[in-house]
LUMDO-308079 format. One record per residue (C-alpha): z negated, x negated, y negated; chain; residue number from 1. Coordinates in steps of 0.05 Angstrom, whole numbers. Each point is the difference from the previous one (the first is absolute). Layout:
<rs>
<r pz="Z" px="X" py="Y" ch="A" i="NUM"/>
...
</rs>
This chain:
<rs>
<r pz="-464" px="478" py="-268" ch="A" i="1"/>
<r pz="-10" px="29" py="69" ch="A" i="2"/>
<r pz="43" px="9" py="62" ch="A" i="3"/>
<r pz="1" px="0" py="76" ch="A" i="4"/>
<r pz="50" px="-36" py="44" ch="A" i="5"/>
<r pz="7" px="-17" py="74" ch="A" i="6"/>
<r pz="-12" px="-72" py="18" ch="A" i="7"/>
<r pz="68" px="-5" py="34" ch="A" i="8"/>
<r pz="38" px="26" py="-61" ch="A" i="9"/>
<r pz="-34" px="-51" py="-45" ch="A" i="10"/>
<r pz="-2" px="-62" py="43" ch="A" i="11"/>
<r pz="74" px="-20" py="5" ch="A" i="12"/>
<r pz="18" px="6" py="-74" ch="A" i="13"/>
<r pz="-66" px="-31" py="-21" ch="A" i="14"/>
<r pz="11" px="-60" py="47" ch="A" i="15"/>
<r pz="69" px="-11" py="-30" ch="A" i="16"/>
<r pz="-25" px="4" py="-71" ch="A" i="17"/>
<r pz="-60" px="-45" py="15" ch="A" i="18"/>
<r pz="49" px="-51" py="29" ch="A" i="19"/>
<r pz="28" px="-12" py="-70" ch="A" i="20"/>
<r pz="-69" px="-16" py="-28" ch="A" i="21"/>
<r pz="-18" px="-74" py="2" ch="A" i="22"/>
<r pz="-67" px="-16" py="32" ch="A" i="23"/>
<r pz="-18" px="-51" py="-54" ch="A" i="24"/>
<r pz="9" px="27" py="-70" ch="A" i="25"/>
<r pz="-21" px="-28" py="-67" ch="A" i="26"/>
<r pz="-1" px="71" py="-28" ch="A" i="27"/>
<r pz="-47" px="47" py="38" ch="A" i="28"/>
<r pz="45" px="60" py="-15" ch="A" i="29"/>
<r pz="56" px="-32" py="41" ch="A" i="30"/>
<r pz="-43" px="6" py="63" ch="A" i="31"/>
<r pz="-2" px="75" py="-9" ch="A" i="32"/>
<r pz="47" px="57" py="19" ch="A" i="33"/>
<r pz="15" px="53" py="-52" ch="A" i="34"/>
<r pz="-12" px="70" py="27" ch="A" i="35"/>
<r pz="31" px="57" py="-40" ch="A" i="36"/>
<r pz="-5" px="74" py="18" ch="A" i="37"/>
<r pz="40" px="56" py="-32" ch="A" i="38"/>
<r pz="-12" px="65" py="37" ch="A" i="39"/>
<r pz="22" px="-13" py="71" ch="A" i="40"/>
<r pz="39" px="-64" py="-16" ch="A" i="41"/>
<r pz="-39" px="-64" py="14" ch="A" i="42"/>
<r pz="28" px="-68" py="-18" ch="A" i="43"/>
<r pz="-27" px="-69" py="18" ch="A" i="44"/>
<r pz="24" px="-61" py="-39" ch="A" i="45"/>
<r pz="-12" px="-74" py="12" ch="A" i="46"/>
<r pz="27" px="-60" py="-39" ch="A" i="47"/>
<r pz="-7" px="-74" py="-11" ch="A" i="48"/>
<r pz="39" px="6" py="-67" ch="A" i="49"/>
<r pz="62" px="-27" py="35" ch="A" i="50"/>
<r pz="8" px="52" py="55" ch="A" i="51"/>
<r pz="-22" px="72" py="-4" ch="A" i="52"/>
<r pz="-2" px="53" py="54" ch="A" i="53"/>
<r pz="-15" px="74" py="-11" ch="A" i="54"/>
<r pz="-9" px="47" py="59" ch="A" i="55"/>
<r pz="3" px="76" py="-5" ch="A" i="56"/>
<r pz="-38" px="49" py="44" ch="A" i="57"/>
<r pz="1" px="76" py="-2" ch="A" i="58"/>
<r pz="-68" px="29" py="16" ch="A" i="59"/>
<r pz="-6" px="64" py="41" ch="A" i="60"/>
<r pz="-38" px="32" py="-58" ch="A" i="61"/>
<r pz="-10" px="-19" py="-73" ch="A" i="62"/>
<r pz="-61" px="-39" py="-23" ch="A" i="63"/>
<r pz="-32" px="-15" py="-67" ch="A" i="64"/>
<r pz="49" px="-43" py="-39" ch="A" i="65"/>
<r pz="-18" px="-68" py="-29" ch="A" i="66"/>
<r pz="12" px="-75" py="7" ch="A" i="67"/>
<r pz="-42" px="-61" py="16" ch="A" i="68"/>
<r pz="5" px="-69" py="32" ch="A" i="69"/>
<r pz="-40" px="-23" py="61" ch="A" i="70"/>
<r pz="-1" px="-65" py="41" ch="A" i="71"/>
<r pz="63" px="3" py="42" ch="A" i="72"/>
<r pz="-22" px="-42" py="60" ch="A" i="73"/>
<r pz="-67" px="35" py="6" ch="A" i="74"/>
<r pz="31" px="69" py="-2" ch="A" i="75"/>
<r pz="52" px="-21" py="52" ch="A" i="76"/>
<r pz="-53" px="-30" py="46" ch="A" i="77"/>
<r pz="-42" px="63" py="-5" ch="A" i="78"/>
<r pz="60" px="43" py="20" ch="A" i="79"/>
<r pz="17" px="-46" py="58" ch="A" i="80"/>
<r pz="-72" px="4" py="26" ch="A" i="81"/>
<r pz="-2" px="76" py="1" ch="A" i="82"/>
<r pz="18" px="42" py="62" ch="A" i="83"/>
<r pz="74" px="17" py="7" ch="A" i="84"/>
<r pz="-11" px="75" py="-11" ch="A" i="85"/>
<r pz="-50" px="-8" py="-57" ch="A" i="86"/>
<r pz="5" px="30" py="-69" ch="A" i="87"/>
<r pz="-19" px="-35" py="-64" ch="A" i="88"/>
<r pz="-34" px="37" py="-58" ch="A" i="89"/>
<r pz="13" px="-37" py="-65" ch="A" i="90"/>
<r pz="-43" px="15" py="-61" ch="A" i="91"/>
<r pz="-5" px="-37" py="-67" ch="A" i="92"/>
<r pz="-69" px="8" py="-29" ch="A" i="93"/>
<r pz="-21" px="-38" py="-63" ch="A" i="94"/>
<r pz="49" px="-58" py="12" ch="A" i="95"/>
<r pz="-21" px="-9" py="72" ch="A" i="96"/>
<r pz="43" px="24" py="58" ch="A" i="97"/>
<r pz="-36" px="36" py="56" ch="A" i="98"/>
<r pz="35" px="0" py="67" ch="A" i="99"/>
<r pz="-22" px="45" py="57" ch="A" i="100"/>
<r pz="27" px="6" py="71" ch="A" i="101"/>
<r pz="-42" px="34" py="52" ch="A" i="102"/>
<r pz="-68" px="-33" py="-2" ch="A" i="103"/>
<r pz="26" px="-61" py="-37" ch="A" i="104"/>
<r pz="-13" px="-10" py="-75" ch="A" i="105"/>
<r pz="28" px="-54" py="-45" ch="A" i="106"/>
<r pz="-6" px="-14" py="-75" ch="A" i="107"/>
<r pz="53" px="-43" py="-33" ch="A" i="108"/>
<r pz="0" px="-32" py="-68" ch="A" i="109"/>
<r pz="57" px="17" py="-48" ch="A" i="110"/>
<r pz="37" px="-27" py="-60" ch="A" i="111"/>
<r pz="34" px="44" py="-53" ch="A" i="112"/>
<r pz="71" px="22" py="16" ch="A" i="113"/>
<r pz="20" px="-16" py="-71" ch="A" i="114"/>
<r pz="-10" px="-75" py="15" ch="A" i="115"/>
<r pz="49" px="1" py="58" ch="A" i="116"/>
<r pz="61" px="-44" py="-17" ch="A" i="117"/>
<r pz="60" px="42" py="19" ch="A" i="118"/>
<r pz="67" px="-37" py="-1" ch="A" i="119"/>
<r pz="39" px="29" py="-57" ch="A" i="120"/>
<r pz="60" px="40" py="24" ch="A" i="121"/>
<r pz="67" px="-27" py="-22" ch="A" i="122"/>
<r pz="68" px="33" py="-4" ch="A" i="123"/>
<r pz="44" px="-17" py="59" ch="A" i="124"/>
<r pz="71" px="-25" py="-9" ch="A" i="125"/>
<r pz="22" px="12" py="73" ch="A" i="126"/>
<r pz="-23" px="55" py="46" ch="A" i="127"/>
<r pz="21" px="16" py="72" ch="A" i="128"/>
<r pz="-25" px="33" py="63" ch="A" i="129"/>
<r pz="0" px="-34" py="68" ch="A" i="130"/>
<r pz="-28" px="16" py="69" ch="A" i="131"/>
<r pz="-68" px="-32" py="12" ch="A" i="132"/>
<r pz="21" px="-28" py="67" ch="A" i="133"/>
<r pz="61" px="-33" py="-31" ch="A" i="134"/>
<r pz="-40" px="-32" py="-56" ch="A" i="135"/>
<r pz="-54" px="-23" py="48" ch="A" i="136"/>
<r pz="53" px="-32" py="45" ch="A" i="137"/>
<r pz="28" px="-40" py="-59" ch="A" i="138"/>
<r pz="-69" px="-26" py="-18" ch="A" i="139"/>
<r pz="-21" px="-13" py="72" ch="A" i="140"/>
<r pz="61" px="-43" py="13" ch="A" i="141"/>
<r pz="-9" px="-45" py="-61" ch="A" i="142"/>
<r pz="-74" px="-2" py="-20" ch="A" i="143"/>
<r pz="-18" px="-58" py="45" ch="A" i="144"/>
<r pz="43" px="-47" py="-43" ch="A" i="145"/>
<r pz="-39" px="12" py="-64" ch="A" i="146"/>
<r pz="-36" px="-61" py="-29" ch="A" i="147"/>
<r pz="-75" px="-2" py="-7" ch="A" i="148"/>
<r pz="-31" px="-30" py="-63" ch="A" i="149"/>
<r pz="62" px="-41" py="-16" ch="A" i="150"/>
<r pz="3" px="-31" py="-69" ch="A" i="151"/>
<r pz="69" px="33" py="-5" ch="A" i="152"/>
<r pz="-34" px="66" py="-12" ch="A" i="153"/>
<r pz="65" px="40" py="7" ch="A" i="154"/>
<r pz="1" px="-18" py="74" ch="A" i="155"/>
<r pz="-68" px="33" py="11" ch="A" i="156"/>
<r pz="32" px="67" py="9" ch="A" i="157"/>
<r pz="62" px="37" py="22" ch="A" i="158"/>
<r pz="65" px="13" py="-36" ch="A" i="159"/>
<r pz="24" px="72" py="0" ch="A" i="160"/>
<r pz="74" px="4" py="-18" ch="A" i="161"/>
<r pz="27" px="69" py="-16" ch="A" i="162"/>
<r pz="73" px="18" py="-11" ch="A" i="163"/>
<r pz="37" px="66" py="4" ch="A" i="164"/>
<r pz="21" px="-20" py="71" ch="A" i="165"/>
<r pz="-59" px="-35" py="31" ch="A" i="166"/>
<r pz="-74" px="-16" py="0" ch="A" i="167"/>
<r pz="-18" px="-72" py="20" ch="A" i="168"/>
<r pz="-64" px="-39" py="10" ch="A" i="169"/>
<r pz="-2" px="-76" py="-2" ch="A" i="170"/>
<r pz="-58" px="-48" py="10" ch="A" i="171"/>
<r pz="-4" px="-76" py="1" ch="A" i="172"/>
<r pz="-53" px="-54" py="-3" ch="A" i="173"/>
<r pz="51" px="-55" py="-13" ch="A" i="174"/>
<r pz="4" px="-21" py="74" ch="A" i="175"/>
<r pz="28" px="64" py="29" ch="A" i="176"/>
<r pz="32" px="64" py="-25" ch="A" i="177"/>
<r pz="2" px="71" py="26" ch="A" i="178"/>
<r pz="47" px="54" py="-25" ch="A" i="179"/>
<r pz="8" px="73" py="23" ch="A" i="180"/>
<r pz="48" px="51" py="-28" ch="A" i="181"/>
<r pz="5" px="76" py="3" ch="A" i="182"/>
<r pz="72" px="19" py="-14" ch="A" i="183"/>
<r pz="1" px="70" py="-29" ch="A" i="184"/>
<r pz="19" px="37" py="-63" ch="A" i="185"/>
<r pz="-62" px="6" py="-44" ch="A" i="186"/>
<r pz="10" px="62" py="-44" ch="A" i="187"/>
<r pz="-29" px="-11" py="-69" ch="A" i="188"/>
<r pz="11" px="-76" py="1" ch="A" i="189"/>
<r pz="55" px="-17" py="-49" ch="A" i="190"/>
<r pz="-12" px="-75" py="-11" ch="A" i="191"/>
<r pz="-24" px="-61" py="37" ch="A" i="192"/>
<r pz="-73" px="-20" py="-6" ch="A" i="193"/>
<r pz="-44" px="-55" py="29" ch="A" i="194"/>
<r pz="-76" px="1" py="-2" ch="A" i="195"/>
<r pz="-53" px="-43" py="34" ch="A" i="196"/>
<r pz="-59" px="37" py="31" ch="A" i="197"/>
<r pz="-61" px="-46" py="8" ch="A" i="198"/>
<r pz="-26" px="-17" py="69" ch="A" i="199"/>
<r pz="-60" px="46" py="-3" ch="A" i="200"/>
<r pz="43" px="58" py="-24" ch="A" i="201"/>
<r pz="47" px="-11" py="59" ch="A" i="202"/>
<r pz="-56" px="1" py="51" ch="A" i="203"/>
<r pz="-33" px="61" py="-30" ch="A" i="204"/>
<r pz="66" px="38" py="-4" ch="A" i="205"/>
<r pz="12" px="-17" py="73" ch="A" i="206"/>
<r pz="-66" px="32" py="19" ch="A" i="207"/>
<r pz="19" px="65" py="-34" ch="A" i="208"/>
<r pz="68" px="11" py="33" ch="A" i="209"/>
<r pz="-27" px="34" py="62" ch="A" i="210"/>
<r pz="39" px="66" py="2" ch="A" i="211"/>
<r pz="70" px="-16" py="26" ch="A" i="212"/>
<r pz="24" px="72" py="-9" ch="A" i="213"/>
<r pz="-17" px="2" py="-74" ch="A" i="214"/>
<r pz="35" px="-30" py="-60" ch="A" i="215"/>
<r pz="-30" px="-43" py="-55" ch="A" i="216"/>
<r pz="22" px="2" py="-72" ch="A" i="217"/>
<r pz="6" px="-70" py="-31" ch="A" i="218"/>
<r pz="0" px="-10" py="-75" ch="A" i="219"/>
<r pz="14" px="-69" py="-28" ch="A" i="220"/>
<r pz="-13" px="-19" py="-72" ch="A" i="221"/>
<r pz="-2" px="-63" py="-41" ch="A" i="222"/>
<r pz="-71" px="-16" py="20" ch="A" i="223"/>
<r pz="-20" px="47" py="57" ch="A" i="224"/>
<r pz="18" px="22" py="70" ch="A" i="225"/>
<r pz="-19" px="72" py="18" ch="A" i="226"/>
<r pz="4" px="32" py="69" ch="A" i="227"/>
<r pz="-17" px="74" py="4" ch="A" i="228"/>
<r pz="-11" px="45" py="60" ch="A" i="229"/>
<r pz="-34" px="68" py="5" ch="A" i="230"/>
<r pz="-65" px="-34" py="17" ch="A" i="231"/>
<r pz="1" px="-65" py="-40" ch="A" i="232"/>
<r pz="23" px="-33" py="-64" ch="A" i="233"/>
<r pz="5" px="-75" py="5" ch="A" i="234"/>
<r pz="8" px="-43" py="-62" ch="A" i="235"/>
<r pz="7" px="-75" py="-5" ch="A" i="236"/>
<r pz="15" px="-48" py="-57" ch="A" i="237"/>
<r pz="62" px="-42" py="12" ch="A" i="238"/>
<r pz="4" px="-76" py="2" ch="A" i="239"/>
<r pz="30" px="-24" py="-65" ch="A" i="240"/>
<r pz="49" px="-53" py="23" ch="A" i="241"/>
<r pz="70" px="-12" py="26" ch="A" i="242"/>
<r pz="11" px="0" py="75" ch="A" i="243"/>
<r pz="43" px="-56" py="28" ch="A" i="244"/>
<r pz="74" px="13" py="11" ch="A" i="245"/>
<r pz="-10" px="15" py="73" ch="A" i="246"/>
<r pz="74" px="9" py="17" ch="A" i="247"/>
<r pz="11" px="-74" py="-12" ch="A" i="248"/>
<r pz="-51" px="-18" py="54" ch="A" i="249"/>
<r pz="37" px="38" py="56" ch="A" i="250"/>
<r pz="43" px="-49" py="41" ch="A" i="251"/>
<r pz="73" px="21" py="-6" ch="A" i="252"/>
<r pz="33" px="-58" py="36" ch="A" i="253"/>
<r pz="-40" px="-3" py="64" ch="A" i="254"/>
<r pz="52" px="-13" py="54" ch="A" i="255"/>
<r pz="-46" px="-3" py="61" ch="A" i="256"/>
<r pz="-24" px="65" py="32" ch="A" i="257"/>
<r pz="-54" px="6" py="52" ch="A" i="258"/>
<r pz="-18" px="64" py="37" ch="A" i="259"/>
<r pz="-65" px="1" py="39" ch="A" i="260"/>
<r pz="-52" px="47" py="31" ch="A" i="261"/>
<r pz="-49" px="17" py="-56" ch="A" i="262"/>
<r pz="-63" px="13" py="41" ch="A" i="263"/>
<r pz="10" px="-61" py="44" ch="A" i="264"/>
<r pz="12" px="-44" py="-60" ch="A" i="265"/>
<r pz="-61" px="27" py="-35" ch="A" i="266"/>
<r pz="-44" px="-13" py="61" ch="A" i="267"/>
<r pz="27" px="-70" py="9" ch="A" i="268"/>
<r pz="-13" px="-17" py="-74" ch="A" i="269"/>
<r pz="-70" px="28" py="5" ch="A" i="270"/>
<r pz="-16" px="-43" py="60" ch="A" i="271"/>
<r pz="30" px="-62" py="-32" ch="A" i="272"/>
<r pz="-39" px="13" py="-63" ch="A" i="273"/>
<r pz="-65" px="-12" py="37" ch="A" i="274"/>
<r pz="12" px="-75" py="1" ch="A" i="275"/>
<r pz="34" px="-6" py="-68" ch="A" i="276"/>
<r pz="-34" px="-35" py="-58" ch="A" i="277"/>
<r pz="-53" px="48" py="-25" ch="A" i="278"/>
<r pz="14" px="-16" py="-72" ch="A" i="279"/>
<r pz="76" px="-1" py="-3" ch="A" i="280"/>
<r pz="15" px="46" py="60" ch="A" i="281"/>
<r pz="66" px="-36" py="12" ch="A" i="282"/>
<r pz="44" px="9" py="61" ch="A" i="283"/>
<r pz="67" px="-34" py="16" ch="A" i="284"/>
<r pz="58" px="42" py="25" ch="A" i="285"/>
<r pz="56" px="-35" py="38" ch="A" i="286"/>
<r pz="62" px="42" py="9" ch="A" i="287"/>
<r pz="53" px="-16" py="52" ch="A" i="288"/>
<r pz="51" px="40" py="40" ch="A" i="289"/>
<r pz="-36" px="60" py="30" ch="A" i="290"/>
<r pz="-70" px="-27" py="-12" ch="A" i="291"/>
<r pz="-53" px="-4" py="-53" ch="A" i="292"/>
<r pz="-55" px="-51" py="9" ch="A" i="293"/>
<r pz="-65" px="10" py="-39" ch="A" i="294"/>
<r pz="-45" px="-61" py="-9" ch="A" i="295"/>
<r pz="-68" px="-11" py="-33" ch="A" i="296"/>
<r pz="-52" px="-55" py="-3" ch="A" i="297"/>
<r pz="-63" px="-16" py="-39" ch="A" i="298"/>
<r pz="-41" px="-61" py="-23" ch="A" i="299"/>
<r pz="-39" px="3" py="66" ch="A" i="300"/>
<r pz="65" px="-20" py="36" ch="A" i="301"/>
<r pz="4" px="69" py="33" ch="A" i="302"/>
<r pz="68" px="29" py="13" ch="A" i="303"/>
<r pz="33" px="67" py="16" ch="A" i="304"/>
<r pz="71" px="15" py="23" ch="A" i="305"/>
<r pz="36" px="66" py="12" ch="A" i="306"/>
<r pz="71" px="15" py="22" ch="A" i="307"/>
<r pz="33" px="66" py="-17" ch="A" i="308"/>
<r pz="71" px="20" py="21" ch="A" i="309"/>
<r pz="43" px="21" py="-60" ch="A" i="310"/>
<r pz="72" px="17" py="-14" ch="A" i="311"/>
<r pz="26" px="-61" py="-37" ch="A" i="312"/>
<r pz="58" px="-48" py="5" ch="A" i="313"/>
<r pz="8" px="-56" py="-48" ch="A" i="314"/>
<r pz="-26" px="-68" py="-20" ch="A" i="315"/>
<r pz="-72" px="-21" py="10" ch="A" i="316"/>
<r pz="-47" px="20" py="-57" ch="A" i="317"/>
<r pz="-72" px="-23" py="-11" ch="A" i="318"/>
<r pz="-41" px="35" py="-52" ch="A" i="319"/>
<r pz="-74" px="8" py="-17" ch="A" i="320"/>
<r pz="-37" px="63" py="-23" ch="A" i="321"/>
<r pz="-69" px="26" py="-16" ch="A" i="322"/>
<r pz="-9" px="39" py="64" ch="A" i="323"/>
<r pz="-40" px="55" py="-34" ch="A" i="324"/>
<r pz="59" px="17" py="-44" ch="A" i="325"/>
<r pz="45" px="11" py="60" ch="A" i="326"/>
<r pz="-52" px="41" py="37" ch="A" i="327"/>
<r pz="-10" px="44" py="-61" ch="A" i="328"/>
<r pz="74" px="17" py="-3" ch="A" i="329"/>
<r pz="5" px="14" py="75" ch="A" i="330"/>
<r pz="-61" px="45" py="-6" ch="A" i="331"/>
<r pz="30" px="47" py="-51" ch="A" i="332"/>
<r pz="66" px="6" py="37" ch="A" i="333"/>
<r pz="1" px="50" py="57" ch="A" i="334"/>
<r pz="67" px="-16" py="32" ch="A" i="335"/>
<r pz="10" px="-28" py="70" ch="A" i="336"/>
<r pz="40" px="-58" py="-28" ch="A" i="337"/>
<r pz="-3" px="-42" py="-63" ch="A" i="338"/>
<r pz="55" px="-38" py="-35" ch="A" i="339"/>
<r pz="-8" px="-67" py="-34" ch="A" i="340"/>
<r pz="53" px="-29" py="-46" ch="A" i="341"/>
<r pz="-4" px="-72" py="-24" ch="A" i="342"/>
<r pz="44" px="-58" py="-19" ch="A" i="343"/>
<r pz="-41" px="-63" py="14" ch="A" i="344"/>
<r pz="-71" px="-26" py="6" ch="A" i="345"/>
<r pz="-13" px="-6" py="-74" ch="A" i="346"/>
<r pz="19" px="69" py="-25" ch="A" i="347"/>
<r pz="-32" px="68" py="3" ch="A" i="348"/>
<r pz="10" px="47" py="59" ch="A" i="349"/>
<r pz="19" px="73" py="-6" ch="A" i="350"/>
<r pz="-34" px="47" py="49" ch="A" i="351"/>
<r pz="22" px="72" py="13" ch="A" i="352"/>
<r pz="0" px="57" py="50" ch="A" i="353"/>
<r pz="72" px="-4" py="26" ch="A" i="354"/>
<r pz="5" px="75" py="1" ch="A" i="355"/>
<r pz="-23" px="12" py="-71" ch="A" i="356"/>
<r pz="24" px="-27" py="-67" ch="A" i="357"/>
<r pz="-54" px="32" py="-43" ch="A" i="358"/>
<r pz="-50" px="-57" py="5" ch="A" i="359"/>
<r pz="5" px="-76" py="-1" ch="A" i="360"/>
<r pz="-48" px="-58" py="2" ch="A" i="361"/>
<r pz="9" px="-71" py="-25" ch="A" i="362"/>
<r pz="-46" px="-56" py="25" ch="A" i="363"/>
<r pz="3" px="-70" py="-30" ch="A" i="364"/>
<r pz="-6" px="-59" py="47" ch="A" i="365"/>
<r pz="-55" px="-52" py="-3" ch="A" i="366"/>
<r pz="1" px="-75" py="13" ch="A" i="367"/>
<r pz="-39" px="-21" py="61" ch="A" i="368"/>
</rs>
């Protein structure tokens, strides 16, 4: 196995593939990247047995075909350290990989390619194509609500709901919920399907969707999620569980509407958060005609108060929230104004961009 490649052509796909590889592995082979060469087609594959990423590179000229695995992080660090315009000569000699670039020489250990644990491909039951920018937008607007290491394992990921008429992402950690929808005919989708992509899979997929002008082909099966572009094939096992009935969480009888300046509210919440309880991050919102008062205090008897002018007319409402949850929502919106809908101080609040109906956020209150 022998080939030559520019440092720039190798670095980006190698860095993405190496990102899938866990730093601490019980199996040494899982710390390696599988390198396969067939003529001028080079592929790099990394996996942790739950998520797999394969990158494809076309070389300017064919090399000597073969396959081997080498330490992923070390190879990536070598590439990063080389000059931008450098070329890398790759040569497999007696189960050792020799790397040369200018006056630099490196020798890397290897493990047999036959020991590399590829995720078995599975037949897909639903397949569709969507623009990368559109899919990235859906994930960007909901990923922050995913749980982390929750005992309810089905919350440690993102729901993808596919119907012939829309693609929807939903995430919740039990205290807040985010939902974004892309309303469009999806040719090839003939039935409804819900799958849960695990947290790591969501974050890795998000890193790949960097070409807004290109499409990505998504294939969903009973156990796997596949995303395929000309340069990459992403595969992840799915979470085996039932996602909560999220529609039941969305407030439908909220009779009080508040319209306020998004950036000003976000900045006021961020300032108030400085003196909130570091453990619970609670702030109290007091809503009255034309005004929103934001209050926080902590065990050191320190206090913060902010006043923000809002469009509201109705009875006085006092409600407590984890301030981080509100800031997260206001951060993913990009509108000038934000709309809050609520009924009283003990029920969830619905947050939306008043000019768009394709995303909504639900935040549960907390007792202070």
